[in-house]
C-alpha positions in Angstrom: 157.1 166.8 77.6 155.3 165.8 80.8 152.2 164.7 78.8 154.4 162.7 76.4 156.1 161.0 79.3 152.8 160.1 80.9 151.5 158.6 77.6 154.6 156.5 77.2 154.4 155.3 80.8 150.7 154.3 80.4 151.3 152.2 77.3 151.5 148.5 77.9 154.9 146.8 77.6 155.2 144.9 74.4 157.4 142.0 73.5 156.7 140.1 76.7 155.4 136.7 75.6 152.4 135.3 77.5 152.5 131.5 77.2 149.1 129.9 76.8 148.3 126.2 76.5 147.8 124.8 73.1 145.9 121.7 71.8 149.0 119.6 71.9 149.6 120.3 75.6 147.8 117.1 76.7 148.6 113.6 77.6 146.7 110.3 78.1 148.5 107.8 80.2 147.9 104.2 81.5 149.7 104.1 84.9 150.3 100.6 86.2 151.6 99.7 89.7 153.3 96.4 89.3 153.4 93.3 91.5 151.4 90.2 92.0 148.3 92.3 92.2 148.8 95.1 89.7 146.8 98.3 89.9 145.6 100.3 86.9 144.9 104.0 86.6 144.1 106.0 83.5 145.3 109.6 83.6 144.2 112.4 81.3 146.0 115.8 81.5 144.8 118.6 79.3 146.2 122.1 79.9 143.8 123.9 77.5 140.9 122.5 79.5 142.6 122.8 82.9 141.6 119.1 83.3 143.3 116.5 85.5 141.1 113.4 85.3 141.8 110.0 86.8 139.9 106.8 86.1 140.8 103.7 88.1 140.3 100.5 86.2 139.6 97.2 88.1 142.1 94.5 87.5 139.3 92.0 86.9 138.1 93.9 83.8 137.6 91.4 81.0 139.8 92.3 78.0 140.7 90.4 74.7 143.8 88.3 75.1 145.4 85.8 72.7 142.2 85.4 70.7 140.2 84.8 73.9 139.4 86.9 76.9 141.2 87.3 80.3 141.3 89.8 83.2 143.4 92.9 82.8 145.5 91.7 85.7 146.2 88.4 84.0 147.0 90.2 80.8 149.6 92.3 82.7 151.2 89.3 84.3 151.5 87.4 81.1 152.4 90.1 78.6 153.1 93.4 80.4 151.8 96.9 80.2 152.1 97.3 76.5 149.6 94.5 75.9 147.3 96.0 78.6 147.4 99.3 76.7 146.4 97.6 73.5 143.6 95.7 75.2 142.2 98.9 76.8 142.3 100.6 73.4 140.0 97.9 72.1 137.5 97.7 74.9 137.3 101.3 76.0 138.0 103.2 72.8 140.8 105.2 74.2 142.9 107.5 72.0 145.7 105.9 70.0 148.3 108.3 71.6 147.8 106.6 74.9 151.1 106.1 76.7 151.9 103.5 79.3 154.0 103.7 82.4 154.6 100.8 84.9 156.3 101.3 88.2 157.4 98.5 90.6 156.5 99.0 94.3 160.1 100.0 95.0 160.2 102.7 92.3 156.8 103.9 93.3 157.9 104.3 96.9 161.1 106.0 95.9 159.4 108.4 93.6 156.5 109.3 95.9 158.6 109.4 99.2 159.9 112.9 98.4 156.4 114.3 98.6 155.6 112.8 102.1 152.5 110.9 103.2 149.2 111.5 101.4 146.2 112.7 103.4 143.2 110.8 102.0 139.7 110.0 103.1 138.0 106.9 102.0 134.4 107.9 103.0 133.6 109.0 99.5 134.8 105.8 97.9 133.6 103.2 100.4 130.4 102.6 102.2 130.1 102.7 105.9 129.9 98.9 105.9 133.0 98.6 103.7 134.9 101.0 106.0 133.9 98.9 109.0 134.9 95.7 107.3 138.4 97.0 106.4 138.9 98.7 109.8 139.4 102.1 108.2 138.1 105.4 109.7 135.9 107.7 107.8 138.2 110.6 108.8 141.0 111.9 106.6 144.2 110.0 107.4 147.9 110.1 106.4 149.3 107.2 104.4 152.6 106.6 102.8 153.0 105.3 99.2 154.3 102.0 100.6 151.3 101.6 102.9 148.8 102.6 100.3 150.2 100.1 97.8 150.2 97.3 100.4 146.6 98.2 101.4 145.2 98.3 97.9 147.1 95.2 96.6 146.0 93.3 99.7 142.4 94.1 99.0 142.8 93.0 95.4 144.5 89.7 96.6 141.6 89.0 98.9 139.1 89.7 96.2 136.1 89.0 98.4 136.4 91.9 100.9 134.5 94.3 98.7 133.4 94.7 95.1 135.9 95.3 92.3 134.5 98.7 91.6 134.8 99.7 95.3 138.4 98.6 95.4 139.0 100.7 92.2 137.3 103.7 93.9 139.6 103.4 96.8 142.6 103.4 94.5 141.2 106.5 92.7 140.8 108.3 96.0 144.4 107.7 96.9 145.7 109.0 93.6 143.3 112.0 93.6 144.6 113.0 97.1 148.2 112.7 95.8 147.7 114.9 92.8 145.6 117.4 94.8 148.1 117.7 97.6 151.3 117.8 95.6 150.3 119.4 92.2 152.4 122.5 92.9 155.5 120.3 93.4 155.1 117.9 90.5 156.1 120.0 87.4 159.6 120.6 88.6 160.2 117.2 90.2 158.1 114.3 88.8 159.6 114.2 85.2 163.2 114.3 86.6 162.3 111.6 89.1 160.9 109.4 86.4 163.9 110.0 84.1 166.3 109.0 87.0 164.4 105.7 87.3 164.0 105.2 83.6 166.1 102.0 83.6 163.7 100.4 86.0 160.5 101.5 84.3 158.4 99.7 81.8 157.2 102.5 79.5 157.0 103.8 76.0 157.9 107.3 77.0 160.3 109.1 74.7 162.5 111.9 75.8 160.0 114.5 74.7 157.2 112.9 76.7 159.0 113.7 80.0 159.3 117.3 78.8 155.6 117.4 77.8 154.6 115.9 81.1 156.4 118.7 83.0 154.9 121.4 80.7 151.3 120.2 81.1 151.7 119.8 84.8 153.1 123.3 85.1 150.1 124.8 83.3 147.7 122.8 85.5 149.5 123.8 88.7 149.6 127.5 87.7 145.9 127.4 87.1 145.1 125.5 90.3 143.5 122.6 88.4 141.3 120.3 90.6 141.9 116.6 90.1 138.8 114.5 89.5 138.9 110.8 90.1 136.4 107.9 89.9 136.3 104.2 89.3 135.3 102.8 85.9 131.7 101.6 86.1 130.9 98.1 84.9 129.1 94.8 85.6 130.7 93.0 88.5 130.0 89.2 88.8 131.3 88.4 92.3 130.8 84.6 91.8 132.8 84.5 88.5 135.2 87.3 89.6 134.7 89.2 86.3 134.1 92.8 85.5 132.7 93.7 82.1 132.2 96.8 80.1 128.8 98.4 80.0 127.2 101.5 78.5 128.0 103.2 81.8 131.7 102.3 81.3 131.8 103.9 77.9 130.0 107.0 79.1 132.5 107.3 82.0 135.4 107.1 79.5 133.9 109.9 77.4 133.6 112.1 80.5 137.2 111.1 81.5 138.4 112.3 78.1 136.3 115.5 78.4 134.3 114.5 75.3 130.6 115.1 75.1 128.8 111.8 74.5 126.0 113.6 72.7 128.2 115.6 70.3 131.2 113.4 70.1 133.4 116.5 70.0 136.7 116.5 71.8 136.9 119.8 73.5 140.7 119.3 73.9 141.1 120.0 70.2 140.0 123.6 70.6 142.4 126.4 71.2 141.9 128.2 74.5 
C-alpha cells in the first residue's frame, strides 16, 4: 500500500492545460501619433517567436498618393491613417493583415500617463554632435509621454536639426524604452485603456483585436521578451526633404517581420 501511494504521488498531474502560443498569436500594427507633425511606428508582436519588434518610419518617406507621390506625413494629413497603411503596404511589402491605430496627443498622454515617465537614453540613436545640437545628455533620462511627443514633433517641424533617419531613430528609442520598462503592465491595462478611448481613436481594430493584443502581450511579458527597435533605413535628400526606399529598407522590413531574406520563409508561421 505504501509503494502504491508513492507511485501515485510521483505521477504527474494530468488535465492541467499548458497554454502555448500558436501561429495566430501575432499582430502587425501601424501606430501613428497624430498632430501637425505625425509620427509613425511599425509594431510587430509575435508570441511564438517571443518577438517584439519596432520600426520607426520617417514622415518624409516618399509613398504613392493620388496617382503621384507624396511624403507619408502629407498622406496622413490629407487622407488619414488608413491611406498611410495602404501606401506602406505598397512601398514596403508589409503583410495584408496590417492594422492601424492613430492616437491624438491628448489620448497618447492619457493612455501613457498611468505608466509614469519613460527612462530613455538617446546616445544609441543620436551621434555626439546631434546630442550637443539638441541639448540632450548622453545619460539615461526620465521623460513623460507629453514631453516626448513635444520633443519629437518639434524636431520633425524643424526638419533641419538632424537627418530624417536620426529623428526616426530617436522616436524608436523612446518607444523601445516604453515597451521595455512597462511590458509586465501592458497585457492587463493597455487593451482596456484603448477600448476606453475607442471613440477618440482612428483605427480599424475590431473587438477581437483588443483581445488578441492583450493575449500576445501576455505571452511576451511572461517570457520576458526584449523589445528591439530601429529606424527604417533609406536615402535621405536633405535639400529636397525626401526619404526614399532602398534595398536596405526592404532588408530591414524583412528583419522586422522576422523573415529570412535569403529563404523568404516566415518563421512566425511555424508552431513553437
